[in-house]
N, C-alpha and C positions, 0 to 999 in steps of 0.2 A: 828078334829077331823076322825082318821080312823076308817076306817071300819073293825067289829069283824075277820072277815072270812081274811082279811088284815094279820092285829096284828096274828091270829092264825098260818097262814101260815109263820108267820115271826120267831115266836119263836119256830116253828117246824124246822129252817132251823142251823143247825150246825154252817154254818158259821154266819150267825146273833148272835147266843150263844157267840162266837168269841169275834166277835166286841166290843160285851156290856163286855166281861169280858172285855177286853181292854178299857171301856170308866168309866167304872168304878174302876176300876185301873189308871187311870191317873186321876179321880174327886176327891179321895182318901176318897171314904165315910167310910173305916174300919180306919182311919187314924184320930189321931187327930188333930182337927183345933185350933192352937197358934200360936200367936208372938208377939212380944215386939212392933207390929206399929198396932193396930187399922184397917191398908190398909190391914195389911196383912191378920187379921182375917175376912174381910171382902172377899175379894177375895179367902183362903180359903173356907170359908161358903160357899161360890156361887157357888165355883166349886161344893163340897159337894153336893148342893140342884140341882143342874142340872142333876151329875151321880143317883142321887136318882130319880129326876121326869123321867130319861131316863127308870132306873128299873119298877114302875111305870105303865109307858105304853107298857112295855111287860107283864107288869105281866096280860093286860091284855085280852092279848089273851090265856092266862094258858086257861084252865078247867074252870066253875064256882068252882068246888070244890075245886080246891088248891089255890083260889084267896086268897089273907091276904091284910092287908091292910096296912102292912113293907114289902110283895111281898117277903118271905122267899123262899116259891117255884122255882122262878121266876129265885135268887139270887144261889139257892142251884145248878138247873137246869146249871146255865150260871159258876160257880165254877166246877160242874161234866165234862162239856163241856172241859174246859180248861184242867182237870188234867189227864183226859181219850184224849187228841187231837189224832187225828189217822194220825197227821202229825210228829209223830214223829220218829226219824229213825227209824228202822227198824236192825237188826245186820245181817250183810252181811254174808251167808255161804261160805267156799271156796270150789272150786271146789277140790280140793287134801288135803289130813290130812296134817301139820304141820308138820309131823314127817318123809312126804316123802323125804324130800329134802337132810336126812342121807343117807349117804350111810351106806350098813353092813359090 
């Protein structure tokens, strides 16, 4: 098991929360697990289970007051990181006005 301060360090890192968001998306924890073949259902449930375990492990790095059995605060932190990512391209401002090329 990881040490508490290591978990706290990870949860505090933007990059880790971004990684966790991708892992949760791939695990499909917010999607229904269904299929016609029982093997498909077992595979989907296994993915979801691993995703939820990762979320629970990360939740152990949250302050004690924020920890919940369902890791909701950690899920919220992961979603907020993904939705407010600083890696979104910023609009570039041109040095000139777009009307500068039009002659009078």
